[in-house]
C-alpha positions as CSV (number, residue, x, y, z in Angstrom):
1,M,103.4,112.3,112.0
2,K,106.6,110.4,111.4
3,I,106.9,106.8,112.7
4,Y,110.2,105.0,112.5
5,E,112.5,102.4,114.2
6,V,115.1,103.8,116.5
7,T,118.7,102.6,116.0
8,Q,122.0,103.1,117.7
9,E,122.7,105.9,115.2
10,H,119.9,108.1,116.7
11,S,121.0,110.6,119.2
12,E,121.5,110.0,122.9
13,A,119.0,112.8,123.5
14,L,116.3,110.6,121.7
15,H,117.2,107.7,124.0
16,H,116.6,110.0,127.0
17,R,113.2,111.2,125.6
18,I,112.1,107.6,125.1
19,A,113.1,106.7,128.7
20,A,111.2,109.8,130.0
21,L,108.1,108.8,128.1
22,F,108.3,105.2,129.5
23,M,108.7,106.7,133.0
24,Q,105.4,108.6,132.4
25,Q,103.8,105.2,131.9
26,I,105.5,103.6,134.8
27,S,104.5,106.3,137.1
28,V,100.8,105.3,136.9
29,S,101.6,101.6,137.7
30,D,103.2,99.9,140.7
31,D,106.4,99.3,138.7
32,P,109.5,100.3,140.8
33,S,111.8,100.8,137.8
34,S,114.1,103.8,138.0
35,Y,114.9,106.2,135.1
36,D,118.4,104.8,135.0
37,Q,117.1,101.2,134.6
38,V,114.7,102.3,131.8
39,L,117.4,104.2,130.0
40,E,119.8,101.2,130.2
41,A,117.0,99.0,128.8
42,V,116.6,101.4,125.9
43,R,120.3,101.3,125.2
44,L,120.5,97.5,125.4
45,S,117.6,97.2,123.0
46,L,119.4,99.2,120.4
47,K,122.5,97.0,120.3
48,N,123.1,95.2,117.0
49,D,122.6,91.7,118.6
50,A,119.5,92.7,120.5
51,T,116.3,90.8,120.0
52,S,114.2,93.9,120.8
53,R,113.2,97.0,118.9
54,I,111.8,100.4,119.6
55,I,109.4,102.3,117.3
56,V,108.5,105.9,117.9
57,A,106.0,108.4,116.6
58,E,106.9,112.1,116.5
59,I,106.0,115.4,115.0
60,A,109.1,117.6,114.7
61,D,110.9,116.9,118.0
62,D,107.7,116.1,119.9
63,L,107.7,112.4,120.9
64,L,104.1,111.3,120.8
65,G,104.3,107.6,121.5
66,V,106.6,104.6,121.6
67,A,106.3,100.8,121.1
68,F,108.9,98.4,122.6
69,M,109.0,94.8,121.5
70,N,111.0,91.6,121.8
71,F,111.3,88.7,119.4
72,G,111.4,85.1,120.3
73,I,110.8,81.6,118.9
74,S,107.5,79.8,119.4
75,L,107.3,76.0,119.6
76,R,103.5,76.4,119.1
77,T,103.9,78.1,115.6
78,G,107.3,76.8,114.6
79,G,108.6,80.3,114.0
80,Y,109.3,83.7,115.4
81,Y,106.8,85.7,117.4
82,L,106.8,89.3,118.5
83,W,106.0,90.2,122.1
84,L,104.8,93.8,122.3
85,N,106.0,94.8,125.7
86,E,104.9,98.4,125.7
87,L,102.7,100.6,123.5
88,Y,102.5,104.0,125.1
89,V,101.2,107.3,123.9
90,D,101.9,110.6,125.7
91,N,98.9,111.7,127.7
92,E,98.6,114.9,125.6
93,H,98.3,112.9,122.4
94,R,95.8,110.3,123.3
95,N,92.8,109.7,121.0
96,E,94.7,111.2,118.1
97,G,95.4,107.8,116.4
98,V,99.0,107.6,117.5
99,G,98.7,104.2,119.2
100,K,96.9,102.8,116.2
101,E,99.6,104.0,113.8
102,L,102.3,102.6,116.0
103,L,100.5,99.3,116.1
104,L,100.0,99.2,112.3
105,Y,103.7,99.9,111.9
106,T,104.5,97.1,114.2
107,I,102.1,94.7,112.3
108,H,103.7,95.6,109.0
109,L,107.2,95.2,110.5
110,A,106.3,91.7,111.8
111,E,104.7,90.7,108.5
112,S,107.7,91.8,106.5
113,E,110.0,89.8,108.7
114,N,107.9,86.6,108.5
115,I,106.8,86.7,112.2
116,K,104.1,84.1,112.9
117,T,102.3,85.9,115.7
118,I,102.2,89.1,117.7
119,E,101.3,88.8,121.4
120,L,100.7,91.4,124.1
121,E,98.8,92.0,127.2
122,T,96.7,94.9,128.3
123,G,94.8,95.9,131.5
124,V,91.6,94.0,132.1
125,N,89.6,97.2,132.3
126,N,91.3,99.0,129.4
127,S,88.3,99.0,127.1
128,V,89.6,101.7,124.7
129,T,92.9,99.8,124.1
130,K,91.1,96.5,123.8
131,H,88.8,98.0,121.2
132,M,91.8,99.2,119.1
133,Y,93.4,95.8,119.3
134,N,90.2,94.0,118.3
135,S,89.6,96.5,115.4
136,L,92.9,95.4,113.9
137,G,92.3,91.7,114.2
138,F,93.8,90.9,117.6
139,Y,91.8,88.5,119.8
140,E,91.8,87.7,123.5
141,V,93.9,84.8,124.7
142,V,93.0,83.5,128.1
143,S,96.1,83.0,130.2
144,K,97.7,84.1,133.5
145,R,101.1,85.6,133.4
146,Y,103.7,84.8,136.1
147,G,107.0,86.4,136.9
148,F,110.1,85.8,138.9
149,T,112.6,88.5,139.9
150,F,116.2,88.0,141.0
151,S,117.3,90.2,143.8
């Protein structure tokens, strides 16, 4: 399995494969995002001035999983933090260690860039994912997330 950070230099075909994998995840939620919106987000995240990154896991040309993250500045820690927006593994490759490897790559990336914390959210009933996070040192933070969408 090869895990690497996606850059602008990677092919447009890879960008489309990433968007298609994210759409697989979105299809099981109530998220109304369209393929074009997801593809545009992938493209924006790869710009040189972007504060986001995409990490993929693949074997040959088979895209197994993807991690999408943003970076910000935390007043609480006085430094940068990483928000792991999405960590998704293709249904056919679940329980093969792909998610854990993507998460370990993300942790090492954050550590090498002096990131103070990594934050994420997962479903309340997602016990398998919670177990993976806990096994790598993540802990539960009690909070309620709110959103606002411009029309």
